[in-house]
C-alpha positions as CSV (number, residue, x, y, z in Angstrom):
1,M,-5.6,34.4,-8.1
2,T,-3.9,31.0,-8.9
3,K,-3.9,28.2,-6.4
4,G,-0.8,26.2,-6.1
5,R,-0.9,22.4,-6.4
6,Q,-0.1,20.5,-3.3
7,A,1.7,17.1,-3.7
8,E,-0.3,14.1,-2.5
9,K,1.1,12.5,0.6
10,V,2.1,8.9,-0.2
11,E,3.6,6.4,2.3
12,E,6.0,4.0,0.6
13,W,7.8,0.8,1.6
14,E,10.1,-1.2,-0.6
15,N,12.6,-4.0,-0.6
16,A,14.5,-5.7,-3.5
17,K,11.4,-7.3,-5.0
18,V,8.4,-5.1,-4.3
19,R,7.3,-1.5,-3.7
20,I,4.0,-0.8,-1.9
21,R,2.4,2.6,-1.7
22,V,-0.5,3.8,0.4
23,V,-2.2,7.1,-0.1
24,P,-3.5,7.8,3.5
25,R,-6.1,10.4,2.3
26,Y,-7.8,7.7,0.2
27,C,-7.6,5.0,2.8
28,K,-10.9,4.8,4.8
29,G,-9.7,2.2,7.3
30,C,-12.0,-0.6,6.1
31,E,-9.2,-3.2,6.7
32,I,-10.1,-5.2,3.5
33,C,-6.5,-5.2,2.4
34,V,-5.3,-6.4,5.8
35,K,-7.9,-9.2,6.1
36,L,-7.2,-10.5,2.5
37,C,-3.4,-10.5,2.9
38,P,-2.6,-14.2,3.1
39,V,0.9,-13.6,4.7
40,R,-0.1,-10.8,7.0
41,A,2.3,-8.3,5.4
42,L,-0.2,-5.5,6.0
43,G,-1.5,-4.0,9.2
44,M,-3.4,-1.0,10.5
45,E,-2.1,2.1,12.3
46,R,-4.4,5.0,13.4
47,F,-7.2,3.6,11.2
48,K,-5.0,3.6,8.1
49,S,-3.5,0.7,6.2
50,K,0.3,0.3,6.5
51,V,2.9,-2.3,5.7
52,A,3.7,-4.3,8.8
53,D,6.4,-6.5,7.2
54,I,7.3,-6.0,3.5
55,D,9.6,-9.0,3.4
56,K,6.5,-11.2,3.9
57,C,4.8,-9.8,0.7
58,I,4.4,-12.5,-2.0
59,L,3.0,-10.1,-4.6
60,C,-0.4,-11.7,-4.7
61,M,-1.9,-8.3,-5.4
62,Q,-5.1,-9.0,-3.4
63,C,-4.7,-5.8,-1.4
64,E,-4.5,-3.6,-4.5
65,M,-7.2,-5.4,-6.4
66,R,-9.7,-5.4,-3.5
67,C,-9.2,-1.9,-2.1
68,P,-12.5,-0.1,-2.8
69,D,-10.8,3.3,-2.6
70,F,-7.6,2.7,-4.7
71,A,-5.5,3.7,-1.7
72,I,-2.9,0.9,-2.1
73,S,-0.6,0.0,-5.0
74,V,1.8,-2.9,-5.4
75,E,4.7,-2.8,-7.9
76,R,7.0,-5.7,-8.7
77,K,10.5,-4.5,-8.9
78,E,12.9,-5.9,-11.5
79,E,15.4,-8.3,-10.0
80,A,19.0,-7.2,-10.3
81,P,21.1,-9.6,-12.3
């Protein structure tokens, strides 16, 4: 019997300059990303990390670098000409 692959649930927020992804299954609710965000772009909901205000994000990458579970990723988007 062959088991089918199930797609990983990913929550995603984006604007013209940044895309932030959170994998809820990996997030343990430690709040490190939220506490380290200098502009309070992140928040917590139901013990999981989420983007509270993506327009505040300054792409400092502290959330991604410090997440012990690799649950969050930040991607700079190319600016349109």
